[in-house]
A tleap script that builds the chain and sets N, CA, C and O, in Angstrom:
source leaprc.protein.ff14SB
mol = sequence {
  NMET VAL ASN GLY ILE ALA ARG ALA SER MET
  GLN MET LYS SER ALA GLN LEU SER GLN SER
  VAL SER THR SER VAL MET LYS MET GLY MET
  ASN GLN THR LYS ALA GLN ALA SER ASP LEU
  MET LYS MET ILE ASP GLN ASN ARG LYS VAL
  MET GLU ARG ALA VAL ASN PRO HIE LEU GLY
  GLY THR ILE ASP ILE SER CVAL
}
set mol.1.N position { 27.688 -24.518 -33.008 }
set mol.1.CA position { 26.798 -25.057 -31.995 }
set mol.1.C position { 27.098 -24.444 -30.629 }
set mol.1.O position { 26.178 -24.141 -29.869 }
set mol.2.N position { 28.386 -24.261 -30.312 }
set mol.2.CA position { 28.755 -23.665 -29.028 }
set mol.2.C position { 28.249 -22.232 -28.957 }
set mol.2.O position { 27.778 -21.789 -27.910 }
set mol.3.N position { 28.344 -21.497 -30.083 }
set mol.3.CA position { 27.843 -20.119 -30.109 }
set mol.3.C position { 26.344 -20.088 -29.844 }
set mol.3.O position { 25.857 -19.203 -29.141 }
set mol.4.N position { 25.619 -21.032 -30.395 }
set mol.4.CA position { 24.175 -21.095 -30.205 }
set mol.4.C position { 23.815 -21.356 -28.757 }
set mol.4.O position { 22.888 -20.748 -28.223 }
set mol.5.N position { 24.546 -22.257 -28.121 }
set mol.5.CA position { 24.296 -22.566 -26.712 }
set mol.5.C position { 24.615 -21.359 -25.842 }
set mol.5.O position { 23.859 -21.020 -24.932 }
set mol.6.N position { 25.744 -20.712 -26.130 }
set mol.6.CA position { 26.141 -19.533 -25.365 }
set mol.6.C position { 25.116 -18.418 -25.536 }
set mol.6.O position { 24.749 -17.751 -24.570 }
set mol.7.N position { 24.659 -18.220 -26.765 }
set mol.7.CA position { 23.673 -17.176 -27.050 }
set mol.7.C position { 22.359 -17.489 -26.320 }
set mol.7.O position { 21.750 -16.600 -25.725 }
set mol.8.N position { 21.931 -18.743 -26.369 }
set mol.8.CA position { 20.693 -19.138 -25.694 }
set mol.8.C position { 20.828 -18.952 -24.186 }
set mol.8.O position { 19.883 -18.519 -23.526 }
set mol.9.N position { 21.991 -19.275 -23.645 }
set mol.9.CA position { 22.223 -19.101 -22.216 }
set mol.9.C position { 22.166 -17.629 -21.831 }
set mol.9.O position { 21.569 -17.271 -20.816 }
set mol.10.N position { 22.780 -16.789 -22.629 }
set mol.10.CA position { 22.766 -15.346 -22.347 }
set mol.10.C position { 21.356 -14.786 -22.441 }
set mol.10.O position { 20.961 -13.950 -21.628 }
set mol.11.N position { 20.594 -15.243 -23.432 }
set mol.11.CA position { 19.217 -14.773 -23.574 }
set mol.11.C position { 18.362 -15.221 -22.388 }
set mol.11.O position { 17.509 -14.476 -21.905 }
set mol.12.N position { 18.604 -16.442 -21.933 }
set mol.12.CA position { 17.849 -16.949 -20.792 }
set mol.12.C position { 18.184 -16.157 -19.532 }
set mol.12.O position { 17.287 -15.808 -18.765 }
set mol.13.N position { 19.469 -15.871 -19.310 }
set mol.13.CA position { 19.874 -15.079 -18.138 }
set mol.13.C position { 19.300 -13.665 -18.221 }
set mol.13.O position { 18.873 -13.100 -17.215 }
set mol.14.N position { 19.295 -13.101 -19.429 }
set mol.14.CA position { 18.744 -11.765 -19.629 }
set mol.14.C position { 17.249 -11.753 -19.316 }
set mol.14.O position { 16.748 -10.822 -18.685 }
set mol.15.N position { 16.544 -12.788 -19.759 }
set mol.15.CA position { 15.106 -12.882 -19.488 }
set mol.15.C position { 14.861 -13.045 -17.986 }
set mol.15.O position { 13.927 -12.449 -17.449 }
set mol.16.N position { 15.676 -13.833 -17.308 }
set mol.16.CA position { 15.532 -14.016 -15.864 }
set mol.16.C position { 15.772 -12.708 -15.129 }
set mol.16.O position { 15.039 -12.370 -14.200 }
set mol.17.N position { 16.799 -11.970 -15.545 }
set mol.17.CA position { 17.088 -10.681 -14.920 }
set mol.17.C position { 15.941 -9.706 -15.142 }
set mol.17.O position { 15.526 -9.002 -14.221 }
set mol.18.N position { 15.436 -9.669 -16.360 }
set mol.18.CA position { 14.323 -8.776 -16.674 }
set mol.18.C position { 13.099 -9.112 -15.830 }
set mol.18.O position { 12.422 -8.215 -15.328 }
set mol.19.N position { 12.816 -10.402 -15.676 }
set mol.19.CA position { 11.682 -10.817 -14.872 }
set mol.19.C position { 11.904 -10.465 -13.405 }
set mol.19.O position { 10.977 -10.032 -12.720 }
set mol.20.N position { 13.117 -10.648 -12.928 }
set mol.20.CA position { 13.438 -10.327 -11.535 }
set mol.20.C position { 13.278 -8.829 -11.270 }
set mol.20.O position { 12.733 -8.429 -10.241 }
set mol.21.N position { 13.747 -8.018 -12.190 }
set mol.21.CA position { 13.614 -6.567 -12.042 }
set mol.21.C position { 12.142 -6.165 -12.079 }
set mol.21.O position { 11.703 -5.341 -11.277 }
set mol.22.N position { 11.388 -6.739 -12.997 }
set mol.22.CA position { 9.960 -6.424 -13.097 }
set mol.22.C position { 9.228 -6.799 -11.816 }
set mol.22.O position { 8.371 -6.053 -11.343 }
set mol.23.N position { 9.565 -7.949 -11.261 }
set mol.23.CA position { 8.934 -8.391 -10.017 }
set mol.23.C position { 9.280 -7.450 -8.873 }
set mol.23.O position { 8.412 -7.108 -8.070 }
set mol.24.N position { 10.532 -7.029 -8.792 }
set mol.24.CA position { 10.954 -6.108 -7.731 }
set mol.24.C position { 10.240 -4.769 -7.845 }
set mol.24.O position { 9.802 -4.209 -6.840 }
set mol.25.N position { 10.124 -4.260 -9.057 }
set mol.25.CA position { 9.438 -2.979 -9.272 }
set mol.25.C position { 7.960 -3.111 -8.910 }
set mol.25.O position { 7.375 -2.206 -8.313 }
set mol.26.N position { 7.364 -4.242 -9.275 }
set mol.26.CA position { 5.957 -4.460 -8.957 }
set mol.26.C position { 5.759 -4.528 -7.441 }
set mol.26.O position { 4.795 -3.968 -6.921 }
set mol.27.N position { 6.658 -5.206 -6.732 }
set mol.27.CA position { 6.557 -5.288 -5.273 }
set mol.27.C position { 6.689 -3.904 -4.642 }
set mol.27.O position { 5.973 -3.579 -3.695 }
set mol.28.N position { 7.601 -3.097 -5.164 }
set mol.28.CA position { 7.758 -1.739 -4.642 }
set mol.28.C position { 6.474 -0.944 -4.832 }
set mol.28.O position { 6.038 -0.227 -3.931 }
set mol.29.N position { 5.872 -1.076 -6.007 }
set mol.29.CA position { 4.618 -0.383 -6.287 }
set mol.29.C position { 3.498 -0.853 -5.376 }
set mol.29.O position { 2.698 -0.048 -4.898 }
set mol.30.N position { 3.440 -2.154 -5.137 }
set mol.30.CA position { 2.410 -2.703 -4.252 }
set mol.30.C position { 2.594 -2.205 -2.829 }
set mol.30.O position { 1.617 -1.872 -2.159 }
set mol.31.N position { 3.843 -2.149 -2.356 }
set mol.31.CA position { 4.113 -1.652 -1.001 }
set mol.31.C position { 3.725 -0.185 -0.872 }
set mol.31.O position { 3.164 0.234 0.140 }
set mol.32.N position { 4.032 0.588 -1.908 }
set mol.32.CA position { 3.689 2.006 -1.887 }
set mol.32.C position { 2.170 2.186 -1.884 }
set mol.32.O position { 1.642 3.027 -1.157 }
set mol.33.N position { 1.480 1.400 -2.692 }
set mol.33.CA position { 0.024 1.481 -2.747 }
set mol.33.C position { -0.587 1.074 -1.411 }
set mol.33.O position { -1.555 1.684 -0.956 }
set mol.34.N position { -0.023 0.045 -0.783 }
set mol.34.CA position { -0.513 -0.401 0.522 }
set mol.34.C position { -0.349 0.709 1.561 }
set mol.34.O position { -1.250 0.948 2.365 }
set mol.35.N position { 0.799 1.383 1.542 }
set mol.35.CA position { 1.039 2.477 2.491 }
set mol.35.C position { 0.078 3.635 2.234 }
set mol.35.O position { -0.437 4.237 3.177 }
set mol.36.N position { -0.165 3.948 0.960 }
set mol.36.CA position { -1.093 5.026 0.637 }
set mol.36.C position { -2.509 4.680 1.070 }
set mol.36.O position { -3.233 5.542 1.568 }
set mol.37.N position { -2.910 3.428 0.885 }
set mol.37.CA position { -4.248 3.001 1.293 }
set mol.37.C position { -4.390 3.098 2.815 }
set mol.37.O position { -5.429 3.520 3.323 }
set mol.38.N position { -3.348 2.709 3.526 }
set mol.38.CA position { -3.373 2.794 4.989 }
set mol.38.C position { -3.502 4.243 5.441 }
set mol.38.O position { -4.289 4.553 6.336 }
set mol.39.N position { -2.729 5.126 4.821 }
set mol.39.CA position { -2.821 6.549 5.157 }
set mol.39.C position { -4.207 7.104 4.839 }
set mol.39.O position { -4.750 7.904 5.600 }
set mol.40.N position { -4.773 6.682 3.721 }
set mol.40.CA position { -6.100 7.149 3.334 }
set mol.40.C position { -7.149 6.684 4.343 }
set mol.40.O position { -8.045 7.448 4.703 }
set mol.41.N position { -7.042 5.449 4.794 }
set mol.41.CA position { -7.992 4.941 5.788 }
set mol.41.C position { -7.881 5.721 7.095 }
set mol.41.O position { -8.898 5.992 7.734 }
set mol.42.N position { -6.665 6.086 7.504 }
set mol.42.CA position { -6.477 6.890 8.712 }
set mol.42.C position { -7.118 8.265 8.546 }
set mol.42.O position { -7.776 8.762 9.460 }
set mol.43.N position { -6.924 8.880 7.375 }
set mol.43.CA position { -7.505 10.203 7.130 }
set mol.43.C position { -9.027 10.129 7.132 }
set mol.43.O position { -9.692 11.014 7.670 }
set mol.44.N position { -9.579 9.076 6.535 }
set mol.44.CA position { -11.038 8.921 6.513 }
set mol.44.C position { -11.564 8.778 7.930 }
set mol.44.O position { -12.580 9.379 8.278 }
set mol.45.N position { -10.883 7.991 8.749 }
set mol.45.CA position { -11.318 7.804 10.135 }
set mol.45.C position { -11.258 9.117 10.908 }
set mol.45.O position { -12.173 9.436 11.667 }
set mol.46.N position { -10.179 9.878 10.716 }
set mol.46.CA position { -10.057 11.169 11.400 }
set mol.46.C position { -11.154 12.127 10.950 }
set mol.46.O position { -11.756 12.823 11.768 }
set mol.47.N position { -11.410 12.159 9.648 }
set mol.47.CA position { -12.456 13.053 9.133 }
set mol.47.C position { -13.830 12.635 9.623 }
set mol.47.O position { -14.680 13.486 9.885 }
set mol.48.N position { -14.058 11.332 9.750 }
set mol.48.CA position { -15.338 10.854 10.260 }
set mol.48.C position { -15.549 11.345 11.687 }
set mol.48.O position { -16.643 11.779 12.046 }
set mol.49.N position { -14.497 11.274 12.498 }
set mol.49.CA position { -14.593 11.727 13.889 }
set mol.49.C position { -14.856 13.232 13.953 }
set mol.49.O position { -15.666 13.689 14.760 }
set mol.50.N position { -14.182 13.987 13.118 }
set mol.50.CA position { -14.373 15.442 13.092 }
set mol.50.C position { -15.798 15.773 12.662 }
set mol.50.O position { -16.446 16.635 13.257 }
set mol.51.N position { -16.282 15.093 11.635 }
set mol.51.CA position { -17.644 15.346 11.160 }
set mol.51.C position { -18.673 14.960 12.225 }
set mol.51.O position { -19.681 15.647 12.389 }
set mol.52.N position { -18.426 13.873 12.940 }
set mol.52.CA position { -19.326 13.449 14.004 }
set mol.52.C position { -19.422 14.519 15.079 }
set mol.52.O position { -20.513 14.840 15.549 }
set mol.53.N position { -18.281 15.067 15.466 }
set mol.53.CA position { -18.264 16.123 16.493 }
set mol.53.C position { -18.940 17.393 15.996 }
set mol.53.O position { -19.590 18.100 16.766 }
set mol.54.N position { -18.788 17.678 14.715 }
set mol.54.CA position { -19.390 18.891 14.161 }
set mol.54.C position { -20.914 18.772 14.114 }
set mol.54.O position { -21.624 19.748 14.357 }
set mol.55.N position { -21.407 17.591 13.807 }
set mol.55.CA position { -22.851 17.386 13.707 }
set mol.55.C position { -23.481 17.241 15.081 }
set mol.55.O position { -24.587 17.732 15.306 }
set mol.56.N position { -22.790 16.569 16.011 }
set mol.56.CA position { -23.301 16.339 17.361 }
set mol.56.C position { -22.293 16.837 18.391 }
set mol.56.O position { -21.677 16.028 19.085 }
set mol.57.N position { -22.115 18.147 18.504 }
set mol.57.CA position { -21.076 18.659 19.401 }
set mol.57.C position { -21.359 18.403 20.879 }
set mol.57.O position { -20.435 18.383 21.692 }
set mol.58.N position { -22.622 18.209 21.226 }
set mol.58.CA position { -22.988 18.013 22.634 }
set mol.58.C position { -22.733 16.582 23.115 }
set mol.58.O position { -22.679 16.347 24.323 }
set mol.59.N position { -22.579 15.637 22.215 }
set mol.59.CA position { -22.387 14.250 22.620 }
set mol.59.C position { -20.974 14.017 23.144 }
set mol.59.O position { -19.995 14.449 22.536 }
set mol.60.N position { -20.881 13.336 24.270 }
set mol.60.CA position { -19.576 12.966 24.820 }
set mol.60.C position { -18.914 14.038 25.654 }
set mol.60.O position { -17.795 13.836 26.126 }
set mol.61.N position { -19.551 15.149 25.849 }
set mol.61.CA position { -18.959 16.223 26.614 }
set mol.61.C position { -19.107 16.091 28.111 }
set mol.61.O position { -18.251 16.540 28.873 }
set mol.62.N position { -20.217 15.463 28.539 }
set mol.62.CA position { -20.486 15.327 29.980 }
set mol.62.C position { -20.998 13.921 30.281 }
set mol.62.O position { -21.463 13.197 29.400 }
set mol.63.N position { -20.894 13.569 31.544 }
set mol.63.CA position { -21.411 12.287 32.004 }
set mol.63.C position { -22.363 12.562 33.154 }
set mol.63.O position { -21.974 13.212 34.125 }
set mol.64.N position { -23.593 12.087 33.073 }
set mol.64.CA position { -24.580 12.216 34.149 }
set mol.64.C position { -24.520 10.980 35.013 }
set mol.64.O position { -24.719 9.864 34.533 }
set mol.65.N position { -24.246 11.179 36.284 }
set mol.65.CA position { -24.172 10.048 37.212 }
set mol.65.C position { -25.191 10.254 38.315 }
set mol.65.O position { -25.210 11.303 38.959 }
set mol.66.N position { -26.029 9.270 38.534 }
set mol.66.CA position { -27.034 9.321 39.628 }
set mol.66.C position { -26.700 8.242 40.625 }
set mol.66.O position { -26.353 7.120 40.257 }
set mol.67.N position { -26.811 8.601 41.929 }
set mol.67.CA position { -26.542 7.624 42.987 }
set mol.67.C position { -27.803 7.326 43.742 }
set mol.67.O position { -27.789 6.524 44.676 }
savepdb mol mol.pdb
quit
């Protein structure tokens, strides 16, 4: 009976460790994906600005002021 309890305890600790490791790996993956998404959004914004300037190069170059 003592062997059974010890074995069950070890299996439970092993399962807890496995779950903890899986959760940590998943969090790392989520953080990496979040960083990649942020970088992608920055690149899209930069490309949008470049494309805007290429299509309308005359916009924003001068300011007409009348008094």
